[in-house]
N, C-alpha and C positions, 0 to 999 in steps of 0.2 A: 394881392396874391391870397388865395384861399388857404385858410389854416384849419386843420382838423384837431378836434379834442379827443384825447385818449384817456380813459379813466385809469387811476392807479388800481392795480389789481387787488390791493388790500381791501378796496371798497366794493369789489365785485363779488356777488354771491354765485355759488355754483348753479343755483336754479336759473339765474339769468343766462349763464353760459349754455346750459343744457337746452333752455328754451330757444336760444339763438340757433343752436345746432339741430333743432328738431325739424327745421324746414329743409326739404331736400335740395333746394337750390343753394342755400347757404352752406349746407354740408358739402356740396359739390365744390364750392369755392375753396373751402378749407382743405378738402382732399387734393385739389389742384396744387395748393401751396405745400402740402405735405410731400408731393411727388418731387418737388424741387426746393428743398428746405433752405438753401442758401440764396435763392433768387427772389427778386421782387417782380411783380407783374403790374402792368397798366390795366385798368378796369376792362378795357376791350380785349384783353388777352386771355380772359377766362372763358372756358367752354360752356357758357350758360346762355340761354335764350331769354328774350323778354325785352320790353321797352327800356330805354335808358333810365327813365325815372324808377322803374321797378328794380333794375340792377343797382342803382344808387341807393335805394332803400335797403336792399340786402346788405350792402357794404356798411351802411350806417348802423344797422342792427348788430353786425359783427364787431364793428368798432366800439359801439356802446357796451357790448358784453366783454370787451377787453381781449378779444380773440385775434384781431388783426391791427396792424399799424399802417396808416396811410401817410405818405409824405409827398409834397408837391415837388416835381422836378420839371421846371419850365411849364409846358402846357399839359403835362401828364401827371396823373395821380398814381403813384407807385405803392403797391400794397404788399405787405409781408405778414407772416404769421409771428405772433409774439410767443414763440415757442419756449424760450428759456424762462420767461416770466410766467407762462402758463404751467410749466413743469414745476416751478417753485411754489406757486399758489395752489395748484391742483395736481399733486403728484399722481402720475399714471394716466391722466386724461389724454395727453398727446400720444403716449404709447398705445392707448386703446384706439384712438382715432387712426393712428398709423396702421395698426393691425387690421382695423375694420376697412381701411382704404384698400388694403391688399386683398381682402376677401369681402366685397360689399354685400354679399348675400347673408353674411353673418350678423349684420346690424338690424 
């Protein structure tokens, strides 16, 4: 069974988080998670286009930046936002992303 590594947020720098969020596709993934904060999604349930390898790369970058958590559930990889941990480490970041998701033209 595949296991994913998730960094401790104490070791994550805000520059890494912002760099991960700078890509429009990755920002779209995070916005999708913000729309349903209590839900987990399989990788194929995100409204993004691209080859499977490209999608996997985007999830890998977001995991490495400490933004998402992925757990294996049978044959699916379920993804969720590390919202509480992000709020603790980077106060205001999730609120800003939530606000910008409501009005994408402001970002």
